[in-house]
C-alpha positions in Angstrom: 6.1 -5.8 -38.4 8.8 -4.6 -36.1 9.5 -5.6 -32.5 10.5 -3.8 -29.3 12.1 -6.2 -26.7 12.3 -4.9 -23.2 14.3 -6.7 -20.5 14.0 -5.9 -16.8 17.2 -6.4 -15.0 16.9 -8.4 -11.7 17.1 -6.2 -8.6 17.8 -7.6 -5.2 15.2 -5.6 -3.4 13.6 -2.6 -5.2 10.2 -3.5 -6.6 11.2 -7.2 -6.6 7.6 -8.4 -6.2 6.0 -5.8 -8.3 5.4 -5.4 -12.0 6.3 -2.3 -14.1 3.8 -1.1 -16.6 5.1 -0.8 -20.2 3.7 2.1 -22.1 4.2 2.6 -25.8 2.9 5.9 -27.2 1.0 6.5 -23.9 -0.9 3.2 -24.0 -0.2 0.3 -21.6 1.0 -2.7 -23.6 2.3 -5.1 -21.0 3.4 -5.8 -17.4 7.0 -6.6 -16.7 8.1 -8.5 -13.7 11.6 -8.6 -12.0 14.1 -10.4 -14.2 11.6 -10.8 -17.1 11.5 -9.9 -20.8 8.6 -8.8 -23.0 8.3 -8.6 -26.8 6.0 -6.0 -28.3 5.1 -5.8 -32.0 5.0 -2.2 -33.2 4.5 -0.5 -36.5 7.6 0.9 -38.2 8.3 4.5 -37.3 8.9 6.6 -34.1 7.5 5.4 -30.8 7.8 6.7 -27.2 8.4 4.0 -24.6 8.1 4.5 -20.9 8.1 2.3 -17.8 5.9 3.1 -14.8 5.1 1.9 -11.3 2.5 3.9 -9.3 3.5 7.6 -9.6 7.1 6.8 -10.4 8.4 6.2 -13.9 11.2 6.4 -16.4 11.8 9.2 -18.8 10.3 8.7 -22.2 12.7 6.9 -24.6 12.1 7.6 -28.3 12.8 4.8 -30.6 12.8 5.0 -34.4 12.2 1.5 -35.7 12.4 0.3 -39.3 10.3 -2.4 -40.9 11.4 -5.9 -39.6 13.8 -4.4 -37.1 14.2 -5.5 -33.5 15.0 -2.8 -30.9 16.3 -4.0 -27.5 15.7 -2.0 -24.4 16.7 -2.6 -20.8 15.2 -1.2 -17.6 15.9 -1.3 -13.9 15.2 0.6 -10.7 17.6 3.5 -10.2 16.9 3.6 -6.5 19.1 2.6 -3.6 18.2 2.4 0.1 19.8 5.8 0.9 18.2 7.8 -1.9 14.8 6.0 -2.0 12.9 9.0 -0.5 14.3 11.3 -3.2 13.5 8.8 -6.0 9.8 8.5 -5.0 9.4 12.3 -4.6 11.7 14.8 -6.3 13.3 12.3 -8.8 10.2 10.3 -9.5 10.6 10.8 -13.3 14.0 9.0 -13.0 12.9 6.2 -10.7 13.3 3.7 -13.5 16.3 3.7 -15.8 15.4 2.8 -19.4 18.0 2.6 -22.1 18.7 1.1 -25.6 21.1 -1.9 -25.6 23.0 -3.6 -28.4 22.8 -7.3 -28.7 
Protein backbone atom coordinates (compact mmCIF):
# COMPACT_ATOMS: atom_id res chain seq x y z
CA UNK A 1 0.00 0.00 0.00
CA UNK A 2 1.11 3.55 -0.71
CA UNK A 3 0.30 6.74 1.20
CA UNK A 4 -0.54 10.34 0.29
CA UNK A 5 0.18 12.74 3.16
CA UNK A 6 -1.45 16.18 2.91
CA UNK A 7 -0.54 19.05 5.22
CA UNK A 8 -2.64 22.19 5.42
CA UNK A 9 -0.51 25.22 6.19
CA UNK A 10 -1.84 27.39 9.00
CA UNK A 11 -3.50 30.58 7.76
CA UNK A 12 -4.12 33.57 9.99
CA UNK A 13 -7.64 34.29 8.76
CA UNK A 14 -8.77 32.57 5.52
CA UNK A 15 -10.93 29.53 6.30
CA UNK A 16 -9.33 29.27 9.70
CA UNK A 17 -12.38 27.67 11.33
CA UNK A 18 -13.44 25.60 8.31
CA UNK A 19 -12.33 22.27 6.92
CA UNK A 20 -11.21 21.55 3.38
CA UNK A 21 -12.59 18.44 1.72
CA UNK A 22 -9.89 16.14 0.37
CA UNK A 23 -10.89 14.41 -2.86
CA UNK A 24 -8.91 11.59 -4.43
CA UNK A 25 -10.06 10.49 -7.87
CA UNK A 26 -13.28 12.46 -7.37
CA UNK A 27 -14.22 10.79 -4.07
CA UNK A 28 -14.13 12.60 -0.73
CA UNK A 29 -11.61 10.81 1.48
CA UNK A 30 -11.11 13.21 4.41
CA UNK A 31 -11.68 16.60 5.98
CA UNK A 32 -8.64 18.74 6.70
CA UNK A 33 -8.63 21.54 9.27
CA UNK A 34 -6.34 24.54 9.58
CA UNK A 35 -2.75 23.51 10.46
CA UNK A 36 -3.61 19.79 10.24
CA UNK A 37 -2.26 16.75 8.40
CA UNK A 38 -4.02 13.71 6.97
CA UNK A 39 -2.59 10.40 5.72
CA UNK A 40 -4.53 8.55 3.02
CA UNK A 41 -3.69 5.01 1.91
CA UNK A 42 -3.97 4.63 -1.87
CA UNK A 43 -3.25 1.92 -4.38
CA UNK A 44 -0.10 2.31 -6.49
CA UNK A 45 -0.63 4.17 -9.76
CA UNK A 46 -1.91 7.54 -10.92
CA UNK A 47 -4.35 9.53 -8.76
CA UNK A 48 -5.91 12.99 -9.01
CA UNK A 49 -6.00 14.93 -5.74
CA UNK A 50 -8.09 18.05 -5.15
CA UNK A 51 -8.96 20.24 -2.17
CA UNK A 52 -12.38 21.87 -2.00
CA UNK A 53 -14.43 24.22 0.17
CA UNK A 54 -17.94 25.14 -0.93
CA UNK A 55 -17.73 26.09 -4.63
CA UNK A 56 -14.04 26.99 -4.42
CA UNK A 57 -11.23 24.50 -4.91
CA UNK A 58 -7.69 23.77 -5.96
CA UNK A 59 -6.67 22.59 -9.37
CA UNK A 60 -6.38 18.82 -9.74
CA UNK A 61 -2.91 17.58 -8.88
CA UNK A 62 -1.94 14.30 -10.54
CA UNK A 63 0.35 12.09 -8.48
CA UNK A 64 1.92 8.89 -9.75
CA UNK A 65 2.76 6.75 -6.75
CA UNK A 66 4.71 3.50 -6.60
CA UNK A 67 4.10 0.59 -4.23
CA UNK A 68 5.20 1.50 -0.69
CA UNK A 69 5.92 5.13 -1.60
CA UNK A 70 4.86 8.15 0.46
CA UNK A 71 3.89 11.28 -1.49
CA UNK A 72 3.74 14.54 0.49
CA UNK A 73 1.47 17.40 -0.51
CA UNK A 74 0.83 20.80 0.99
CA UNK A 75 -2.16 23.11 0.65
CA UNK A 76 -3.15 26.58 1.74
CA UNK A 77 -5.56 29.35 0.83
CA UNK A 78 -4.31 31.54 -2.01
CA UNK A 79 -6.54 34.41 -1.05
CA UNK A 80 -5.69 37.68 0.57
CA UNK A 81 -8.10 40.38 1.82
CA UNK A 82 -7.72 42.56 -1.27
CA UNK A 83 -8.30 39.77 -3.82
CA UNK A 84 -10.89 37.71 -1.91
CA UNK A 85 -13.78 38.64 -4.20
CA UNK A 86 -11.81 37.53 -7.25
CA UNK A 87 -10.79 34.24 -5.61
CA UNK A 88 -14.38 33.30 -4.74
CA UNK A 89 -15.69 34.13 -8.22
CA UNK A 90 -13.41 34.30 -11.25
CA UNK A 91 -10.42 32.46 -9.76
CA UNK A 92 -12.42 29.92 -7.71
CA UNK A 93 -10.50 26.99 -9.26
CA UNK A 94 -7.32 28.51 -7.78
CA UNK A 95 -8.70 29.42 -4.37
CA UNK A 96 -6.59 26.72 -2.72
CA UNK A 97 -2.93 26.17 -3.64
CA UNK A 98 -1.98 22.47 -3.74
CA UNK A 99 1.57 21.33 -4.43
CA UNK A 100 3.96 18.43 -3.99
CA UNK A 101 6.67 18.91 -1.38
CA UNK A 102 9.89 17.08 -0.68
CA UNK A 103 10.60 15.99 2.88
